[in-house]
N, C-alpha and C positions, 0 to 999 in steps of 0.2 A: 300494365300497360301494353298491346301487341304493337308488333313491327307495324302495323297503316297508321299506328299515329305518331309516330318517329318526325321527325323533320326531314329525313331524307338528304341531308346535305353531308357533305367532305368540307372537309379543315385540316388543312394539311393533306396530313396522313391517316388521320382519325374518320370514321366513315361510319354515320347512319344510316341505319337501326342497327344496335350492338347484334354479335349475335349470342344468342340462348346462352351460351352454354362457354367457359374461359378454356383459352386452348393450352394445356399441359397444367391446370391449376393455377395460372398466375395469370395478371389482365393485362397482357402484352396489347392486346388490342384494340384497348385505351387511348395509349402511347403510345403505339411501333415506332414513331422515327426515334426517341428513347435508347430502345431496346437494339435496337438497327443500328446506332451513331455508337451506343457502345461496342456491339459485336468487334463494327466495320475498325472502329480507332486499335483495336485488340487486335485484331487478326493484322493489320499494318505494324504496329508495332515489332509486334512479335518474330516477323518475316523479316521486319529492317534489323532487328538487333541478332536474330538467331547465327551469324557468320562470325560474329564479336564477343556476343556472352560468353561463351563458355573462358575462354582467356579473357573476359575482362573480368569475370567474378571469382575464377580461379584464389582459393586461399581463401576467400570469406568470408562473414555467414550468409551469405546468396549463394553459397557455391551448387547448390542442392535445390535452386531453383531455373525455373521459366521466364523470360521478359516480362509479361506479365499474368502473374501465379494467379492470383486471384481477380473478380470487376464488378461494382456496385453500381446500380443505377441507383445514386443516392451521394449526398455530399461528405465526403468525410468529418467524421465531429471525434470529439474525444470517446464522446458515449456509446457511439456505433463503434468502435476500434475496443472496445474492452466490452461490450455486451454479445460482438460476434468474434469469434476464432478466427482472426485476421491472418493473411499468408500475403508474404512481401515479393513481388514487386505490384502494390496493388493502383487498380484504376476505376475513375471514379467520374461517371459524365452523366448530369442533371441537368434540368432547368434550374435556372437562379433564380433564388431567393429575392433577387430587384427587380422592381417592376417592365412588366412587358407594357409593350407601348400598341391600343387600339385606332388601328383606322378607318374609313372608309376608304377601301378602293373603285371601288363604283359605290351605285347606290343601293344596291343588294348584296355588299361582297366586301365582309369584315376583312379585314389582314391584322393580322396579331405579328408582333419585332416584338423576340423575345432571346431572352438572353442566358446559352448553358456556361454552367461549370465545368470543365476538365484537370481532370486531378492525378500526377499518375506519382505514386510515392514508392523509392526506395523504402520507406522502413527509418526507425532506427537507427543510425550507424558509428561502429569509431571512427575519429576523424580522418585516420591512416584511409579507411576501404570510401569516405566519403568520396576524399579529393582522388581516389584514381576512378572513381567512375562518375565524375563532375561529366567527363564529358556527353556520357551516356543522357544524360541529361537536352542535353543543344542539342543533340540526335533526337529525343523525342516530338520538344518542338517543334523543330523543323517539320519532321513527318507529318506531328499535327496540322501542319500550314500546307504543305504541297498532297495529304489526303485530301484536305477541302479546297485548294484551288483543283485538283485533279477531281473531286468528286465523288472517288471510290479508291478503289486497290484490289491486286491481280488476287492480295493474297485470301479475300473476302468473297468478290463476284467477277467472275470472265464472263464475255461475248466473243464471241467469234463472224471475221465475216471477212468475205474468200480466202480461210486459211488461216489468218493472224487476229489474233484475242486480244484484247483487248481490257481496260479496268472498265465496269460496268458505273457509270454516275448514275449511284444511290444515293445522292445528295439531295435530286432532282426526283423526279414526276416518272409515270409512265413503266416500271418494273414494281410485283406486289414485296419485293423485297426495297424499295425505294422508300425513302423518309416525308418525301412530297415538300421540300424545302421550296419556296420561290426562290431566297435566295439565301448563301451561304456565306460566312466569313470570318474567319477570327482578327480577332481586335487588340488582341493582349497575346503577349506570354511572359512566366516568370520562371525562375530556375534559382535555387537556392534554398533554406533552412527556413522554417516554420516551428509552433510550438501550436498543436489543440486548446491546450488546457492551460491553465496559471500551475509553473509545476510540472507539468509531464514531460514525455521525452522530447527530445528535437528529432522533426523527422526531412529527411532529405528529398526530395523530388521538385517536381516540375509543375508548371497550370496552365490553364490556355482560356482565353473564353471566349466563344463563337458567338456569332448573330444571327441568326436566321430568321425568315419571316415565311408565313404558311400565310391561303389564300383560302375560305370557306368558299366553295360552290354550289354546285345543285346536281347532285349526287342520279347516278342512270336506273331509271325506274327498275328492275329483273322479269316484272311483271307476275311475279310470285310473292312482294313482299307489298301491295296493293292490289286490292282485291276492284277487277275492275268488271267481277260478273253482272250484267244486267244493264251495260250503260249502254248507251243508245249515241251516233253522232250522225249529225248531215253538214256535208259543206258543197257550197253553191257561193252564188255572187250576191249582193246589196243592189238596188235598185241600183246607186251609186258604182255602180261597179265594181267592187272592195273583193275580196275574199271574204267567206263569213263562211266561222268554223263552230258550232252550236253542240255541245256533250252535256247529254241529261243523266245521271245516274238518280235512279228513285230510294227512298230512302229503305230502310229495311223495313221487316212486316211486322 
């Protein structure tokens, strides 16, 4: 199928038609919002924890780590953590497996309301280390809330206005590094312990649920994607005085 046969629509940050080659061998163009959201939260958590991190983890199993050692665009589960060599602290961000809601914003604009799972795992720790690092988890969930409320973080992307720098709102629209969300709200947060499987180790971490809405819109044609060669048009008024535009493209020979 050629680009000319595409829907030529956007849905949130997704833009159709897709480019023919994946960027860096990944499928990031299929769901760019997920990649941006993961990178944004990783940068924000790292920046906010850095001033106290070395002191907090001194003498613990995390003493050689950084606030976000590894990040996955997936839900952490027992199978993935055993098959992939995992480094902690681990940040995971992904669209939730819980059903999303689809509604008509207008007659030709569907709206997708989606939940996202955000998980920050310090790892399986000794109880003394877990107690010592418990305040870190509270900081993480508050950072996530504030980042979503602000729409971005200076550690991820900044803009400048009259010499002042500010955090770009990358959760919204209008920038190549934006998620394209119409709205984004943190609905739930939790900290504590949990197991990923029966008989498995106890993990210490924090989690948050993000609710976003994405709207479908018509994509702007670039003049190359849709061939207009041979197209003729006439502009004028009807007998009643209403504007009239007639466009004709002959079928291919």
